[in-house]
C-alpha positions as a Markdown table, in Angstrom:
| # | Residue | x | y | z |
|---|---|---|---|---|
| 1 | Met | -76.4 | 46.4 | 5.4 |
| 2 | Leu | -78.1 | 46.6 | 2.0 |
| 3 | Lys | -76.2 | 48.8 | -0.5 |
| 4 | Glu | -77.3 | 49.8 | -3.9 |
| 5 | Ile | -75.5 | 48.5 | -7.0 |
| 6 | Ser | -75.6 | 51.7 | -9.0 |
| 7 | Gly | -74.7 | 50.3 | -12.4 |
| 8 | Phe | -77.6 | 47.9 | -12.3 |
| 9 | Arg | -80.1 | 50.8 | -12.7 |
| 10 | Asp | -78.9 | 51.7 | -16.2 |
| 11 | Cys | -78.1 | 48.2 | -17.4 |
| 12 | Gly | -79.3 | 47.8 | -21.0 |
| 13 | Gly | -81.1 | 51.2 | -21.0 |
| 14 | Arg | -83.5 | 50.0 | -18.3 |
| 15 | Ser | -83.6 | 52.8 | -15.8 |
| 16 | Asn | -86.7 | 51.5 | -14.1 |
| 17 | Arg | -85.1 | 49.0 | -11.7 |
| 18 | Arg | -82.7 | 49.0 | -8.8 |
| 19 | Leu | -80.7 | 46.4 | -6.9 |
| 20 | Phe | -79.7 | 46.5 | -3.3 |
| 21 | Thr | -77.5 | 43.7 | -1.9 |
| 22 | Asp | -75.4 | 42.5 | 1.1 |
| 23 | Ser | -74.0 | 39.2 | 2.2 |
| 24 | Asp | -77.4 | 37.9 | 3.3 |
| 25 | Met | -80.0 | 39.6 | 1.2 |
| 26 | Asp | -80.8 | 40.8 | -2.3 |
| 27 | Leu | -83.6 | 43.3 | -3.2 |
| 28 | Tyr | -84.6 | 43.9 | -6.8 |
| 29 | Val | -87.2 | 46.7 | -7.3 |
| 30 | Trp | -88.9 | 47.7 | -10.5 |
| 31 | Phe | -90.5 | 51.1 | -10.8 |
| 32 | Asn | -93.2 | 52.7 | -13.0 |
| 33 | Glu | -92.9 | 56.5 | -13.0 |
| 34 | Ala | -90.8 | 56.4 | -9.8 |
| 35 | Val | -93.4 | 54.2 | -8.0 |
| 36 | Pro | -92.5 | 50.7 | -7.0 |
| 37 | Glu | -94.5 | 48.2 | -9.0 |
| 38 | Arg | -92.8 | 45.0 | -8.0 |
| 39 | Phe | -89.9 | 43.6 | -6.1 |
| 40 | His | -88.0 | 40.3 | -5.6 |
| 41 | Phe | -86.4 | 39.8 | -2.1 |
| 42 | Thr | -84.0 | 37.0 | -1.4 |
| 43 | Tyr | -82.9 | 36.4 | 2.2 |
| 44 | Asn | -80.8 | 33.9 | 4.2 |
| 45 | Lys | -78.4 | 33.6 | 1.2 |
| 46 | Gln | -75.6 | 32.2 | 3.3 |
| 47 | Ala | -77.5 | 29.2 | 4.7 |
| 48 | Asn | -80.7 | 28.2 | 3.0 |
| 49 | Pro | -81.8 | 31.0 | 0.5 |
| 50 | Arg | -85.5 | 32.0 | 0.4 |
| 51 | Ser | -87.2 | 34.3 | -2.0 |
| 52 | Val | -90.3 | 36.5 | -1.9 |
| 53 | Ser | -91.8 | 38.2 | -5.0 |
| 54 | Trp | -94.5 | 40.9 | -4.9 |
| 55 | Asn | -96.1 | 43.0 | -7.5 |
| 56 | Asn | -98.9 | 45.6 | -7.3 |
| 57 | Glu | -101.3 | 43.7 | -9.5 |
| 58 | Thr | -101.3 | 40.2 | -8.0 |
| 59 | Gly | -99.6 | 40.6 | -4.6 |
| 60 | Phe | -97.2 | 37.9 | -3.5 |
| 61 | Glu | -96.0 | 35.1 | -5.8 |
| 62 | Gln | -97.7 | 32.0 | -4.5 |
| 63 | Arg | -95.6 | 29.1 | -5.8 |
| 64 | Arg | -93.2 | 29.7 | -8.6 |
| 65 | Ser | -90.8 | 32.3 | -10.0 |
| 66 | Ala | -91.9 | 34.0 | -13.2 |
| 67 | Gln | -89.3 | 32.1 | -15.2 |
| 68 | Val | -90.5 | 28.7 | -14.1 |
| 69 | Lys | -94.1 | 29.7 | -14.7 |
| 70 | Ala | -93.3 | 30.7 | -18.3 |
| 71 | Leu | -91.3 | 27.5 | -18.9 |
| 72 | Thr | -94.2 | 25.3 | -17.6 |
| 73 | Met | -96.7 | 27.2 | -19.7 |
| 74 | Met | -94.6 | 26.8 | -22.9 |
| 75 | Thr | -93.8 | 23.1 | -22.3 |
| 76 | Gly | -97.0 | 22.0 | -20.5 |
| 77 | Leu | -94.8 | 20.2 | -17.9 |
| 78 | Leu | -96.3 | 22.0 | -14.9 |
| 79 | His | -95.8 | 19.2 | -12.3 |
| 80 | Met | -92.5 | 17.9 | -13.6 |
| 81 | Leu | -90.7 | 21.0 | -12.4 |
| 82 | Asp | -92.2 | 20.8 | -8.8 |
| 83 | Pro | -89.1 | 18.9 | -7.4 |
| 84 | Phe | -87.0 | 22.0 | -8.2 |
| 85 | Leu | -89.2 | 24.1 | -6.0 |
| 86 | Ile | -89.1 | 23.0 | -2.4 |
| 87 | Arg | -91.9 | 24.4 | -0.3 |
| 88 | Asp | -90.5 | 26.0 | 2.9 |
| 89 | Glu | -92.1 | 24.4 | 5.9 |
| 90 | Gly | -90.0 | 26.4 | 8.4 |
| 91 | Asp | -90.8 | 29.8 | 7.0 |
| 92 | Thr | -89.7 | 33.0 | 8.6 |
| 93 | Pro | -92.8 | 34.8 | 10.0 |
| 94 | Ala | -93.7 | 38.0 | 8.3 |
| 95 | Pro | -92.8 | 40.3 | 11.3 |
| 96 | Val | -89.4 | 38.7 | 11.7 |
| 97 | Leu | -88.7 | 38.9 | 7.9 |
| 98 | Ala | -89.8 | 42.5 | 7.8 |
| 99 | Tyr | -87.7 | 43.4 | 10.9 |
| 100 | Arg | -84.6 | 41.7 | 9.3 |
| 101 | Phe | -85.1 | 43.8 | 6.2 |
| 102 | Leu | -85.6 | 47.0 | 8.1 |
| 103 | His | -82.5 | 46.4 | 10.2 |
| 104 | Ala | -80.5 | 46.1 | 6.9 |
| 105 | Ser | -82.1 | 49.0 | 5.1 |
| 106 | Asn | -80.4 | 52.0 | 6.6 |
| 107 | Gln | -78.8 | 53.0 | 3.3 |
| 108 | Ile | -82.0 | 52.7 | 1.3 |
| 109 | Ala | -84.2 | 55.8 | 0.9 |
| 110 | Pro | -86.6 | 55.9 | 3.8 |
| 111 | Trp | -89.7 | 56.1 | 1.6 |
| 112 | Leu | -88.6 | 53.0 | -0.3 |
| 113 | Ala | -87.5 | 51.0 | 2.8 |
| 114 | Asp | -90.9 | 51.8 | 4.4 |
| 115 | Phe | -92.8 | 50.6 | 1.3 |
| 116 | Ile | -90.9 | 47.3 | 1.2 |
| 117 | Tyr | -91.2 | 46.9 | 5.0 |
| 118 | Ala | -95.0 | 47.4 | 4.9 |
| 119 | Arg | -95.3 | 44.8 | 2.1 |
| 120 | Leu | -93.2 | 42.3 | 3.9 |
| 121 | Leu | -95.4 | 42.7 | 7.0 |
| 122 | Glu | -98.3 | 41.5 | 4.7 |
| 123 | Tyr | -96.3 | 38.5 | 3.5 |
| 124 | Pro | -98.1 | 35.1 | 3.8 |
| 125 | Gly | -95.1 | 33.2 | 5.0 |
| 126 | Arg | -96.4 | 29.8 | 4.3 |
| 127 | Asn | -95.9 | 30.4 | 0.6 |
| 128 | Ala | -92.2 | 30.9 | 0.6 |
| 129 | Ile | -90.2 | 28.7 | -1.7 |
| 130 | His | -86.6 | 27.6 | -1.9 |
| 131 | Leu | -85.2 | 28.7 | -5.2 |
| 132 | Asp | -81.9 | 27.9 | -6.9 |
| 133 | Gln | -80.2 | 31.4 | -6.8 |
| 134 | Gly | -79.0 | 30.9 | -10.4 |
| 135 | Thr | -82.5 | 30.3 | -11.6 |
| 136 | Val | -83.7 | 33.5 | -10.0 |
| 137 | Leu | -80.9 | 35.6 | -11.3 |
| 138 | Gly | -81.4 | 34.2 | -14.8 |
| 139 | Ser | -84.9 | 35.5 | -14.9 |
| 140 | Phe | -83.7 | 39.1 | -14.8 |
């Protein structure tokens, strides 16, 4: 069951983000004027973690985390970092992923859970990537 980490919201004076977590999932959500503008969802944490990122301007992140993108742009080493990003061939289909989230979201405000659920139903599963959890957390 996803539960909110309340101290995360006000960390460093940033009141525009929220974190929900449980033993199998993490959900980071950023807001603009109380409207979700992007989220990062990690699932299957115990076995083989997978991450999905979405934002309202570009949709789903296709290949890389924002941190890796920035690093490759600065260094010009775009393809040298590909071994750290393993494409997920056995992706969780969008309806299954959305259902797993919905099942764990009982303690999230219904409007926010519905919003995330609807986006996950749109998720193009073939683009999931396996990320090192430390790399993902370091980008926040």
